C-alpha positions, 0 to 999 in steps of 0.5 A: 333750330334758329339759335343753332343757325345763328351760332353757326353763322357767328362761328363762321364769320369769326373764323373767317376774320381770324384767317384774314387777319393773320395774313395782313399782320404777317405782312406788316410784321415783315415790313417792321422787320425790314425797317429794322434791317435798314436802320444800321445800314442807313447813312445818318450823318451829313444827310438831308432831314426827312419829314417824319410823321409822329403819332398821326390820328387814325384818319391820317395813317394812309397819308403818314405811310405815303410820307414815309414811302416818299422819305425812303427815296431820300435815304442813302446807304451808310457806305458802299459795302451795304449798297446792295442790301440797302437797295433790296431793303428799300425796294421792299419798303417802297413797294409796300401797299396800304389801302386808303380807307377813304378818310380825309386827312388835313395833314400833308407830308410837309407839315411834319417835323424834319428829323434824321434818317434814324429817327425817321425809321424809328417813327416808321416802326411806331407807325407800322405798330399802330397800323397793325393794331388798327388793322387787327381791330378793323378786321374783327369789327368788319366781320362782326358787322356782317352778322 
């Protein structure tokens, strides 16, 4: 009887983890898609270079996302025809929230190398992929710890 109860609890916790994770993963994938939509409409010539976090350690993911959100404010549309789409797309990226895990990061935005807006967006894509992987494993790990 005890084994059956433990099995049911394990099954319940794992199913809860699997239902919680997809919402966040969908949110991150939407963000990834938004970055891809922005790439062709962003001005890449005669613009200020942006601090671009590359391969941040797990403790610095929150800081890196914050750096990208600050950098988004510096982007410019490629031309006047794409201005409204550019504004809508950047609004989604600026309003994205990523919870701070409370880990301390030594890096600041200014410590990262400056790159062109297109390279900046490519690095942002890579970071979102890393966040998706980290978030997926954390959700499963957290749910297993509650057992």
